[in-house]
C-alpha positions as semicolon CSV with decimal commas, in nm:
position;residue;x (nm);y (nm);z (nm)
1;M;0,428;6,589;9,204
2;Y;0,564;6,434;9,523
3;I;0,720;6,579;9,836
4;A;0,861;6,436;10,157
5;E;0,813;6,592;10,501
6;V;0,914;6,497;10,854
7;I;0,597;6,387;11,031
8;D;0,746;6,273;11,362
9;Q;1,070;6,222;11,553
10;V;1,192;5,872;11,641
11;S;1,384;5,832;11,968
12;Y;1,665;5,578;11,978
13;G;1,743;5,639;12,344
14;P;1,968;5,861;12,554
15;D;2,295;5,987;12,407
16;R;2,192;5,883;12,055
17;W;2,069;6,076;11,754
18;N;1,698;6,081;11,697
19;G;1,559;5,954;11,370
20;T;1,271;6,092;11,170
21;R;0,949;5,944;11,040
22;V;0,916;6,078;10,688
23;G;0,586;6,105;10,504
24;V;0,573;6,085;10,125
25;F;0,293;6,299;9,985
26;R;0,144;6,326;9,637
27;I;0,027;6,677;9,550
28;V;-0,281;6,692;9,327
29;D;-0,406;7,045;9,256
30;T;-0,386;7,194;9,608
31;R;-0,456;6,867;9,793
32;K;-0,175;6,680;9,974
33;E;-0,227;6,302;10,000
34;L;-0,006;6,076;10,214
35;V;0,097;5,778;9,996
36;G;0,363;5,624;10,219
37;E;0,626;5,677;10,482
38;Y;0,967;5,557;10,593
39;I;1,199;5,593;10,891
40;R;1,522;5,787;10,837
41;N;1,798;5,719;11,091
42;Y;1,906;6,083;11,105
43;P;1,748;6,376;11,292
44;S;1,699;6,583;10,973
45;L;1,556;6,511;10,630
46;L;1,782;6,769;10,458
47;D;1,719;6,751;10,079
48;T;1,738;6,373;10,059
49;F;1,417;6,313;9,863
50;F;1,408;6,390;9,491
51;P;1,118;6,264;9,278
52;F;1,164;6,215;8,903
53;E;1,025;6,017;8,612
54;S;1,218;5,765;8,405
55;A;1,078;5,558;8,117
56;G;0,725;5,649;8,225
57;Q;0,778;5,533;8,585
58;E;0,758;5,767;8,885
59;L;1,059;5,725;9,114
60;A;1,250;5,913;9,383
61;L;1,604;5,916;9,511
62;Y;1,587;5,900;9,890
63;S;1,796;5,823;10,194
64;R;1,650;5,624;10,482
65;E;2,001;5,550;10,613
66;Y;2,209;5,865;10,641
67;T;2,506;5,712;10,453
68;A;2,314;5,550;10,166
69;T;2,116;5,651;9,859
70;R;1,828;5,436;9,739
71;I;1,549;5,441;9,479
72;L;1,182;5,450;9,580
73;R;0,902;5,356;9,339
74;L;0,608;5,596;9,353
75;P;0,325;5,617;9,441
76;D;0,334;5,282;9,626
77;C;0,663;5,368;9,806
78;V;0,838;5,039;9,732
79;D;1,215;5,040;9,784
80;L;1,380;4,922;9,461
81;G;1,733;4,904;9,601
82;G;2,046;5,111;9,617
83;E;2,349;5,153;9,837
84;E;2,384;4,973;10,166
85;P;2,478;5,182;10,471
86;A;2,846;5,209;10,557
87;P;2,977;5,297;10,905
88;N;3,221;5,557;10,766
89;G;3,022;5,633;10,452
90;F;2,948;5,963;10,285
91;C;2,636;6,143;10,413
92;P;2,435;6,284;10,121
93;V;2,259;6,612;10,197
94;A;2,086;6,682;9,862
95;F;1,988;6,497;9,546
96;F;1,943;6,611;9,187
97;V;1,851;6,407;8,880
98;P;1,961;6,573;8,556
99;T;1,708;6,565;8,274
100;Y;1,705;6,662;7,910
101;A;1,468;6,696;7,616
102;D;1,564;6,617;7,258
103;M;1,432;6,898;7,038
104;E;1,402;6,952;6,667
105;S;1,365;7,273;6,467
106;I;1,218;7,237;6,119
107;T;1,204;7,499;5,844
108;D;1,081;7,471;5,484
109;S;1,421;7,505;5,321
110;E;1,668;7,351;5,565
111;P;1,716;6,999;5,702
112;P;1,594;6,949;6,061
113;L;1,818;7,092;6,330
114;R;1,835;6,855;6,626
115;F;1,955;6,968;6,968
116;R;1,924;6,881;7,335
117;V;1,794;7,109;7,612
118;N;1,937;7,021;7,954
119;N;1,705;7,038;8,255
120;P;1,404;7,191;8,076
121;S;1,154;7,353;8,311
122;D;0,852;7,190;8,137
């Protein structure tokens, strides 16, 4: 499991928004380990870090520029690309990656029943 937390403020000078230094932490049992960090050019993190797994790879949606969404490879915190910032762009405030599990129910007398469970908890 991964989380992101603001670990410091970044000053860009008078009459300008501050930025934030964001730490990316891996949680193992009850221990929190810093695995990387990035600078976000907005004074708040909001909910702009969402870790997920795809094809066996750990990734996260994140926003280092307040008008752009990007993909971060975990745990090494390598930016894999995404949107470029836009001066009048949309400012994301939260991310969510939908997931699903393909399930199958088998009985002795019937053919398998296949179905999909959206956003399973485990």
